[in-house]
KOLTI-895353 format. One record per residue: residue number from 1; residue in one letter; x, y, z of N, C-alpha, C in turn. Coordinates in nm, 3 decimals, decimal comma, padded with zeros to 5 digits. Each point is the difference from the previous one (the first is absolute). Layout:
residues N
  palo  ropa      nxx      nyy      nzz     caxx     cayy     cazz      cxx      cyy      czz
   NUM     a        X        Y        Z        X        Y        Z        X        Y        Z
...
END
This chain:
residues 226
  palo  ropa      nxx      nyy      nzz     caxx     cayy     cazz      cxx      cyy      czz
     1     v  -12,746   10,761  -26,489   00,010  -00,064  -00,127   00,097   00,075  -00,090
     2     l   00,093  -00,064  -00,053   00,099   00,057  -00,093  -00,012  -00,085  -00,126
     3     t  -00,039   00,067  -00,105  -00,030  -00,065  -00,133   00,048   00,078  -00,118
     4     g   00,035  -00,069  -00,105   00,042   00,058  -00,127   00,130  -00,058  -00,050
     5     p   00,033   00,028  -00,130   00,117  -00,059  -00,057   00,133   00,022   00,078
     6     r   00,010   00,104   00,081   00,122   00,026   00,069  -00,014  -00,026   00,151
     7     a  -00,106  -00,080   00,040  -00,017  -00,028   00,141   00,118  -00,069   00,065
     8     r   00,061  -00,096  -00,079   00,117  -00,070   00,059   00,114   00,091   00,020
     9     d   00,024   00,095  -00,089   00,108   00,099   00,013  -00,022   00,086   00,129
    10     v  -00,120   00,042   00,025  -00,029   00,080   00,114   00,026  -00,080   00,131
    11     l  -00,065  -00,119  -00,001   00,006  -00,078   00,121   00,141  -00,048   00,030
    12     a   00,086  -00,021  -00,101   00,135  -00,057   00,014   00,085   00,100   00,080
    13     g  -00,031   00,129  -00,012   00,072   00,096   00,078  -00,032   00,011   00,148
    14     l  -00,098  -00,085   00,043  -00,045   00,011   00,139   00,010  -00,137   00,073
    15     t   00,052  -00,099  -00,068   00,011  -00,136   00,063   00,123  -00,069  -00,049
    16     e   00,050  -00,091   00,084   00,109  -00,086  -00,045  -00,055  -00,136  -00,059
    17     a  -00,119  -00,019  -00,006  -00,067  -00,124  -00,041   00,023  -00,008  -00,156
    18     d   00,014  -00,122  -00,050   00,006  -00,024  -00,141  -00,137   00,001  -00,054
    19     l  -00,029   00,100  -00,087  -00,133   00,016  -00,064  -00,008  -00,058  -00,144
    20     g   00,096  -00,076  -00,039   00,003  -00,059  -00,130  -00,104  -00,108  -00,019
    21     n  -00,032  -00,027  -00,122  -00,108  -00,100  -00,028   00,031  -00,138   00,059
    22     q   00,122  -00,039   00,003   00,028  -00,131   00,053  -00,015  -00,005   00,152
    23     a   00,052   00,096   00,066  -00,002   00,012   00,149  -00,143   00,039   00,054
    24     f  -00,069   00,079  -00,081  -00,126   00,056   00,047  -00,100  -00,002  -00,115
    25     p  -00,054  -00,120  -00,036  -00,086  -00,004  -00,113  -00,135   00,064   00,016
    26     w  -00,071   00,025  -00,113  -00,135   00,054   00,005  -00,091  -00,088   00,083
    27     l  -00,088   00,064   00,076  -00,103  -00,070   00,079   00,065  -00,077   00,119
    28     t   00,107   00,046   00,053   00,061  -00,054   00,118   00,012   00,107   00,107
    29     a   00,035  -00,039   00,122   00,009   00,098   00,109   00,131  -00,032   00,079
    30     r   00,060   00,102   00,053   00,118  -00,018   00,081   00,002   00,107   00,111
    31     e   00,064  -00,035   00,109   00,025   00,091   00,109   00,128   00,076  -00,027
    32     i  -00,006   00,128  -00,020   00,120   00,085  -00,031  -00,001   00,123   00,074
    33     s   00,115   00,068   00,001   00,009   00,130   00,066   00,000   00,107  -00,101
    34     v  -00,088   00,099   00,013  -00,013   00,112  -00,098   00,022   00,126   00,075
    35     a   00,109   00,077  -00,036   00,033   00,120   00,073   00,011  -00,016   00,150
    36     g   00,047  -00,127   00,036   00,016  -00,033   00,146  -00,128  -00,048   00,063
    37     v  -00,100  -00,015  -00,076  -00,132  -00,044   00,056  -00,026  -00,144  -00,033
    38     p  -00,026  -00,091   00,095  -00,030  -00,137  -00,034  -00,139  -00,005  -00,071
    39     s   00,005  -00,061  -00,117  -00,119   00,004  -00,087  -00,025  -00,139  -00,061
    40     r  -00,124  -00,032  -00,015  -00,035  -00,116  -00,080  -00,035   00,047  -00,143
    41     a   00,086  -00,033  -00,089  -00,013   00,049  -00,139  -00,067  -00,104  -00,083
    42     l  -00,106   00,034  -00,069  -00,073  -00,082  -00,099   00,024   00,050  -00,137
    43     r   00,059  -00,090  -00,086   00,028   00,046  -00,138  -00,129  -00,013  -00,080
    44     m  -00,075   00,103   00,003  -00,130  -00,001  -00,076  -00,045   00,142  -00,019
    45     s  -00,090   00,026  -00,091  -00,042   00,132  -00,030  -00,140   00,000  -00,053
    46     y  -00,082   00,088   00,062  -00,144   00,013  -00,048  -00,005   00,080  -00,130
    47     a   00,119   00,052  -00,046   00,004   00,084  -00,117   00,046  -00,083  -00,119
    48     g   00,039  -00,123   00,016   00,046  -00,083  -00,118   00,137   00,035  -00,038
    49     e   00,085   00,058   00,084   00,136   00,031  -00,033   00,096  -00,072   00,100
    50     l   00,126   00,008  -00,026   00,092  -00,040   00,101  -00,029   00,072   00,132
    51     g   00,005  -00,060   00,116  -00,025   00,066   00,120  -00,001  -00,081   00,126
    52     w  -00,008   00,071   00,111   00,002  -00,071   00,131  -00,108   00,076   00,089
    53     e  -00,064  -00,083   00,089  -00,078   00,053   00,102   00,086  -00,020   00,128
    54     l   00,015   00,099   00,083   00,073  -00,003   00,123  -00,085   00,006   00,125
    55     y   00,003  -00,105   00,079  -00,074  -00,003   00,126   00,092   00,012   00,113
    56     h  -00,026   00,090   00,092   00,097   00,050   00,104  -00,072   00,051   00,122
    57     p   00,069   00,022   00,111  -00,066   00,061   00,112  -00,046   00,143  -00,040
    58     i  -00,127   00,029   00,037  -00,065   00,121  -00,048   00,076   00,127   00,045
    59     n   00,070  -00,005   00,113   00,065   00,119   00,044   00,119   00,045  -00,084
    60     y   00,039  -00,091  -00,097   00,107   00,038  -00,091  -00,051   00,042  -00,136
    61     n  -00,134   00,017  -00,009  -00,055   00,027  -00,126   00,046   00,124  -00,069
    62     l   00,000   00,113   00,066   00,051   00,128  -00,055   00,144  -00,005  -00,024
    63     h   00,078  -00,067   00,085   00,143  -00,017  -00,023   00,025  -00,070  -00,127
    64     l  -00,065  -00,106  -00,025   00,020  -00,076  -00,123  -00,045   00,077  -00,125
    65     f  -00,107   00,063   00,019  -00,053   00,088  -00,116   00,103   00,102  -00,036
    66     d   00,058   00,064   00,098   00,100   00,110  -00,027   00,123  -00,063  -00,062
    67     e   00,050  -00,113   00,049   00,122  -00,058  -00,050  -00,018  -00,047  -00,142
    68     i  -00,115  -00,065  -00,027  -00,027  -00,052  -00,136  -00,010   00,126  -00,103
    69     t  -00,068   00,108   00,051  -00,010   00,118  -00,082   00,141   00,058  -00,034
    70     k   00,086   00,007   00,101   00,134   00,051  -00,026   00,078  -00,091  -00,092
    71     a  -00,009  -00,135   00,023   00,067  -00,089  -00,086  -00,045   00,006  -00,145
    72     g  -00,119   00,032  -00,020  -00,052   00,005  -00,138  -00,001   00,135  -00,064
    73     s   00,051   00,107   00,072  -00,007   00,133  -00,049   00,076   00,018  -00,131
    74     e   00,108  -00,072  -00,016   00,084   00,017  -00,127  -00,033  -00,112  -00,103
    75     l  -00,101  -00,083   00,032  -00,035  -00,107  -00,091  -00,140   00,022  -00,058
    76     g  -00,057   00,114   00,018  -00,128   00,030  -00,060  -00,120  -00,046   00,088
    77     l   00,022  -00,034   00,125  -00,115  -00,047   00,079  -00,110   00,114   00,012
    78     k  -00,123  -00,047  -00,012  -00,115   00,082   00,019  -00,093  -00,065   00,093
    79     h  -00,078   00,081   00,075  -00,106  -00,045   00,090  -00,124  -00,022  -00,083
    80     c  -00,077  -00,098   00,022  -00,123  -00,020  -00,073  -00,106  -00,039   00,096
    81     g  -00,129   00,036  -00,036  -00,114  -00,021   00,086  -00,087  -00,112  -00,043
    82     y  -00,113  -00,016   00,065  -00,084  -00,120  -00,024  -00,062   00,002  -00,142
    83     r  -00,031   00,111  -00,051  -00,060   00,009  -00,136   00,098  -00,058  -00,105
    84     a   00,123   00,034   00,011   00,102  -00,055  -00,086   00,019  -00,143   00,014
    85     i   00,000  -00,052   00,123   00,010  -00,149   00,026  -00,126  -00,067  -00,053
    86     e  -00,116   00,061   00,014  -00,122  -00,062  -00,054   00,011  -00,022  -00,153
    87     s   00,041   00,105  -00,065   00,018  -00,015  -00,147   00,100  -00,113  -00,038
    88     l   00,109  -00,008   00,069   00,105  -00,098  -00,026  -00,043  -00,140   00,031
    89     r  -00,075  -00,017   00,111  -00,040  -00,140   00,032  -00,105  -00,045  -00,089
    90     l  -00,086   00,084  -00,057  -00,107  -00,036  -00,093   00,063  -00,040  -00,137
    91     e   00,116   00,062  -00,034   00,065  -00,044  -00,120   00,057  -00,145   00,014
    92     k   00,011  -00,047   00,122   00,044  -00,136   00,022  -00,119  -00,090   00,038
    93     s  -00,120   00,054   00,000  -00,116  -00,070   00,041   00,016  -00,063   00,147
    94     y   00,075   00,074   00,085   00,011  -00,044   00,137  -00,131   00,032   00,076
    95     r  -00,054  -00,099   00,068  -00,128   00,022   00,073   00,016   00,080   00,131
    96     a  -00,096   00,078   00,028  -00,004   00,072   00,131  -00,104  -00,067   00,096
    97     m   00,059  -00,018   00,120  -00,093  -00,069   00,096  -00,118   00,093   00,037
    98     y  -00,116  -00,053   00,016  -00,125   00,068   00,033  -00,062   00,072  -00,119
    99     r   00,070   00,000  -00,116  -00,052   00,062  -00,119  -00,021  -00,110  -00,106
   100     d   00,123  -00,053  -00,041  -00,008  -00,106  -00,103  -00,003  -00,136   00,058
   101     m   00,026  -00,012   00,131  -00,010  -00,123   00,077  -00,077   00,031   00,125
   102     d  -00,097  -00,086   00,031  -00,076   00,020   00,125  -00,060  -00,132   00,047
   103     v  -00,071   00,002   00,107  -00,056  -00,121   00,058  -00,123  -00,049  -00,081
   104     e  -00,044   00,078  -00,099  -00,119  -00,043  -00,080   00,036  -00,074  -00,124
   105     h   00,129  -00,009  -00,035   00,043  -00,068  -00,121   00,117  -00,097   00,034
   106     t  -00,002  -00,118  -00,068   00,097  -00,097   00,024   00,126   00,033  -00,076
   107     a   00,114  -00,068   00,033   00,127   00,017  -00,071  -00,013  -00,032  -00,148
   108     l  -00,086  -00,096  -00,036  -00,023  -00,032  -00,146  -00,068   00,117  -00,066
   109     e  -00,102   00,061   00,063  -00,072   00,108  -00,063   00,094   00,119  -00,006
   110     s   00,101   00,020   00,095   00,091   00,107  -00,011   00,108  -00,019  -00,088
   111     g   00,004  -00,114  -00,076   00,110  -00,029  -00,096   00,131  -00,035   00,061
   112     l  -00,006  -00,062   00,119   00,122  -00,027   00,073   00,030  -00,161  -00,010
   113     d  -00,039  -00,056  -00,107   00,011  -00,154  -00,019   00,143  -00,040   00,030
   114     r   00,098   00,075  -00,056   00,144  -00,053   00,010   00,046   00,000   00,143
   115     f  -00,071   00,056   00,098   00,049   00,003   00,135  -00,070  -00,107   00,086
   116     i  -00,089  -00,080  -00,064  -00,066  -00,107   00,071   00,067  -00,135  -00,019
   117     k   00,037  -00,066   00,101   00,065  -00,128  -00,009  -00,104  -00,107   00,041
   118     f  -00,073  -00,049  -00,106  -00,106  -00,101   00,019   00,060  -00,137   00,044
   119     d   00,128  -00,020  -00,025   00,067  -00,127   00,042   00,027   00,001   00,147
   120     k  -00,014   00,108   00,070   00,020   00,011   00,149  -00,109  -00,074   00,061
   121     d   00,032  -00,080   00,106  -00,103  -00,092   00,062  -00,122   00,081   00,051
   122     i   00,020   00,106   00,069  -00,111   00,078   00,051   00,033   00,147   00,024
   123     f  -00,087   00,085  -00,029   00,010   00,139   00,032  -00,137   00,058   00,004
   124     v  -00,012   00,117   00,077  -00,132   00,059   00,020  -00,061   00,042  -00,134
   125     g  -00,120  -00,053  -00,029  -00,062   00,037  -00,125   00,018  -00,094  -00,114
   126     k   00,085  -00,103   00,018   00,028  -00,090  -00,112  -00,124  -00,066  -00,055
   127     d  -00,085  -00,056   00,089  -00,124  -00,067  -00,049  -00,088   00,090  -00,079
   128     a  -00,015   00,122   00,046  -00,082   00,100  -00,072   00,051   00,035  -00,139
   129     l   00,137   00,012  -00,007   00,060   00,025  -00,127  -00,006  -00,113  -00,101
   130     l   00,007  -00,125   00,055  -00,019  -00,116  -00,088  -00,144  -00,006  -00,052
   131     d  -00,100   00,028   00,086  -00,135   00,002  -00,044  -00,024   00,106  -00,107
   132     q   00,064   00,111   00,024  -00,018   00,112  -00,097   00,058  -00,038  -00,132
   133     q   00,116  -00,071  -00,001   00,058  -00,046  -00,125  -00,090  -00,092  -00,076
   134     k  -00,073  -00,088   00,069  -00,087  -00,095  -00,063  -00,123   00,075  -00,059
   135     q  -00,044   00,102   00,058  -00,121   00,069  -00,041   00,023   00,112  -00,100
   136     d   00,136   00,027  -00,022   00,038   00,110  -00,092  -00,028   00,138   00,073
   137     l   00,085   00,097  -00,031  -00,014   00,128   00,057  -00,104   00,080  -00,064
   138     g  -00,074   00,085   00,069  -00,100   00,094  -00,051   00,065   00,132  -00,037
   139     q   00,106   00,035   00,058   00,071   00,126  -00,023   00,142  -00,012   00,036
   140     r   00,079   00,093  -00,060   00,146   00,001   00,033   00,050   00,141  -00,021
   141     l   00,111   00,030   00,077   00,059   00,132  -00,003   00,092   00,010  -00,129
   142     v  -00,016   00,106  -00,066   00,073   00,026  -00,126   00,063   00,141   00,002
   143     t   00,094   00,021  -00,091   00,055   00,130  -00,019  -00,065   00,065  -00,126
   144     l  -00,048   00,123   00,019  -00,068   00,071  -00,116   00,078   00,120  -00,040
   145     q   00,019   00,024  -00,125   00,049   00,130  -00,050  -00,121   00,076  -00,040
   146     v  -00,023   00,112   00,066  -00,118   00,083  -00,014   00,036   00,128  -00,066
   147     e  -00,081   00,038  -00,102   00,028   00,121  -00,075  -00,073   00,117   00,064
   148     t   00,046   00,043   00,108  -00,067   00,103   00,079   00,030   00,139  -00,059
   149     v  -00,069   00,103   00,046   00,014   00,131  -00,063   00,063   00,097   00,098
   150     d  -00,069   00,018   00,116   00,058   00,097   00,099  -00,010  -00,054   00,140
   151     a  -00,032  -00,129   00,016  -00,010  -00,060   00,135   00,031  -00,150  -00,012
   152     d   00,064  -00,058   00,095   00,035  -00,140  -00,002  -00,124  -00,084   00,049
   153     a   00,001  -00,129  -00,056  -00,088  -00,094   00,063   00,063  -00,052   00,124
   154     y  -00,041   00,060   00,108   00,078  -00,013   00,129  -00,045  -00,108   00,092
   155     m  -00,132  -00,011   00,019  -00,045  -00,100   00,094  -00,160  -00,006  -00,004
   156     n  -00,047  -00,118  -00,020  -00,145  -00,033  -00,001  -00,076   00,052  -00,120
   157     e   00,069   00,044  -00,107  -00,071   00,032  -00,125  -00,057  -00,130  -00,063
   158     a  -00,112   00,019  -00,064  -00,070  -00,111  -00,070   00,069  -00,035  -00,128
   159     v   00,011  -00,136  -00,030   00,053  -00,047  -00,126  -00,108  -00,057  -00,079
   160     y  -00,013   00,032  -00,132  -00,111  -00,053  -00,087   00,053  -00,062  -00,127
   161     q  -00,083  -00,086  -00,049   00,016  -00,043  -00,144  -00,137  -00,004  -00,060
   162     d  -00,009   00,067  -00,113  -00,128   00,011  -00,073  -00,118   00,045   00,092
   163     g   00,033   00,090   00,085  -00,103   00,059   00,089  -00,033  -00,084   00,123
   164     q   00,065  -00,116   00,014  -00,022  -00,088   00,114   00,106   00,011   00,097
   165     l  -00,039   00,020   00,128   00,098   00,005   00,109   00,074  -00,135   00,019
   166     v   00,130   00,003  -00,012   00,077  -00,121   00,005   00,112  -00,004   00,110
   167     g   00,016   00,116   00,068   00,108   00,002   00,099   00,013   00,134   00,066
   168     r   00,100   00,014   00,084   00,025   00,127   00,063   00,159   00,019   00,019
   169     v   00,036   00,124  -00,001   00,140   00,042   00,015   00,036  -00,007   00,148
   170     t   00,124  -00,048   00,028   00,042  -00,008   00,141   00,097   00,110   00,029
   171     s   00,085   00,030  -00,094   00,104   00,109   00,011   00,047   00,042  -00,130
   172     g   00,059   00,118  -00,009   00,048   00,053  -00,130   00,080   00,125   00,019
   173     a   00,079   00,026  -00,097   00,088   00,120  -00,002   00,047   00,028  -00,151
   174     t   00,047   00,123  -00,019   00,061   00,031  -00,127   00,129  -00,075  -00,016
   175     s   00,018  -00,061  -00,122   00,127  -00,071  -00,029   00,088   00,087  -00,089
   176     h   00,118   00,031   00,043   00,091   00,084  -00,079   00,081  -00,082  -00,099
   177     h   00,006  -00,132   00,026   00,086  -00,083  -00,089  -00,086  -00,064  -00,103
   178     v  -00,121  -00,056   00,036  -00,081  -00,068  -00,095  -00,095   00,099  -00,073
   179     g  -00,045   00,109   00,073  -00,089   00,091  -00,057  -00,142  -00,028   00,047
   180     n  -00,084   00,109   00,002  -00,139  -00,015   00,046  -00,001  -00,029   00,147
   181     c  -00,114  -00,046   00,046  -00,011  -00,042   00,139   00,005  -00,150   00,004
   182     l   00,067  -00,054   00,099  -00,004  -00,140   00,029  -00,078  -00,028   00,128
   183     s  -00,087  -00,092  -00,009  -00,094  -00,039   00,113  -00,003  -00,148   00,014
   184     m  -00,021  -00,036   00,129  -00,026  -00,141   00,027  -00,158  -00,008   00,020
   185     a  -00,058  -00,109  -00,046  -00,143  -00,011   00,009  -00,037  -00,152   00,011
   186     f  -00,107  -00,017   00,076  -00,062  -00,135   00,005  -00,107  -00,002  -00,113
   187     v   00,018  -00,097  -00,092  -00,081  -00,008  -00,123  -00,055  -00,139  -00,011
   188     a  -00,123  -00,018  -00,047  -00,062  -00,129  -00,032   00,101  -00,080  -00,080
   189     i   00,015  -00,131   00,032   00,102  -00,085  -00,053   00,001  -00,004  -00,157
   190     e  -00,120   00,013  -00,060  -00,006  -00,014  -00,145   00,061   00,128  -00,068
   191     h   00,033   00,101   00,075   00,056   00,127  -00,054   00,139   00,023   00,042
   192     t   00,076  -00,105   00,042   00,133   00,020   00,060   00,113  -00,021  -00,090
   193     q  -00,022  -00,042  -00,129   00,112  -00,030  -00,090   00,062   00,128  -00,046
   194     p   00,135   00,002  -00,001   00,073   00,116  -00,054  -00,051   00,041  -00,141
   195     g  -00,023   00,126  -00,016  -00,057   00,050  -00,131  -00,145   00,020  -00,006
   196     t  -00,072  -00,037   00,112  -00,142   00,016   00,012  -00,029   00,150   00,011
   197     k  -00,098   00,052  -00,074  -00,034   00,141   00,002  -00,121   00,023   00,097
   198     l   00,021   00,091   00,083  -00,100   00,041   00,106  -00,018   00,146   00,010
   199     e  -00,083   00,044   00,090  -00,015   00,142   00,021  -00,003   00,022   00,159
   200     v   00,060   00,111   00,039  -00,004   00,033   00,148  -00,060   00,140   00,013
   201     q  -00,095   00,006   00,092  -00,069   00,124   00,032   00,092   00,090   00,088
   202     v   00,044   00,113  -00,058   00,084   00,094   00,071  -00,066   00,133  -00,004
   203     l  -00,054   00,047   00,112  -00,083   00,120   00,008  -00,113  -00,017  -00,102
   204     e  -00,009   00,101  -00,093  -00,116  -00,003  -00,095   00,023  -00,083  -00,123
   205     r   00,112  -00,057  -00,014   00,047  -00,067  -00,127   00,009  -00,155   00,027
   206     r  -00,027  -00,078  -00,108   00,038  -00,142  -00,003   00,120  -00,010  -00,092
   207     c   00,117  -00,025   00,064   00,124   00,009  -00,069   00,037  -00,139  -00,049
   208     p   00,051  -00,012  -00,122   00,045  -00,133  -00,054   00,107  -00,058   00,078
   209     a  -00,007  -00,135   00,023   00,101  -00,065   00,082   00,037  -00,138  -00,073
   210     t   00,117  -00,042   00,029   00,047  -00,131  -00,058   00,065  -00,078   00,112
   211     v  -00,032  -00,130   00,006   00,066  -00,086   00,094   00,131  -00,034  -00,059
   212     i   00,106   00,024   00,087   00,140  -00,025  -00,051   00,065  -00,102   00,089
   213     t   00,104  -00,061  -00,038   00,077  -00,097   00,071   00,061   00,071   00,128
   214     d   00,001  -00,070   00,113   00,054   00,056   00,120   00,143   00,041  -00,016
   215     s   00,046   00,096   00,077   00,142   00,052   00,000   00,041   00,054  -00,136
   216     p  -00,061   00,100  -00,052   00,041   00,052  -00,136   00,131   00,059   00,002
   217     y   00,056   00,041   00,119   00,127   00,058   00,003   00,099  -00,113   00,056
   218     d   00,101  -00,029  -00,085   00,098  -00,097   00,038  -00,061  -00,135   00,046
   219     p  -00,076  -00,066  -00,085  -00,076  -00,120   00,050   00,100  -00,115   00,044
   220     d   00,122  -00,001  -00,048   00,093  -00,106   00,050   00,074   00,038   00,124
   221     n  -00,032   00,107   00,058   00,063   00,052   00,128   00,155   00,003  -00,012
   222     l   00,048   00,048  -00,113   00,140   00,011  -00,019   00,062   00,121   00,088
   223     r  -00,079   00,107   00,019   00,049   00,116   00,070   00,021  -00,023   00,151
   224     p  -00,101  -00,061   00,067   00,022  -00,026   00,148   00,107  -00,105   00,022
   225     r   00,029  -00,083  -00,095   00,103  -00,110   00,006   00,140   00,056  -00,032
   226     s   00,013   00,121  -00,049   00,120   00,051  -00,057   00,111   00,018   00,105
END
């Protein structure tokens, strides 16, 4: 994964492919050569920035890593780990599989409405989703801004309102852009409106939390489209 405001500059030094917005738009894929390695490049980023995911024969992995590192050495390239990516993806409210999305919750409950094409003739689960629409949801995944003290609302912490259990946290991390901790949580549907005040149990404290609109960082996705 190569991501960040200068990702195009780094990658351009390793390929003859046109990486411009017209030739290679956001959320598209192309077969290109990177440092001589045939790669399937997907223009997307789990960090909410301009970026590409490169899929390639595994035996070229270290070669590509070294070449990208060298190409980015004069452009400020840094290596980042999973904790950094976790913080960035939560600032975009990007869901993580098996944490924020799983086999126990539907796409509607997970807040993925915009990805469901109900006008499609048939797809697995369509009837169940239509039934759920008619009955109304009992819960939905939301983004919480949690006023933590010395630990994040990381996973499975209880969510309360007025002392009543109303949900649970699925994932969370410190946000360096928004501030506080950002967490994803399944919450009873009557408590899912942005601005709703809740509490999250973090260790021995119940920390104030507020439901916020998804994607608090760059909500119009201008940066990955740049």
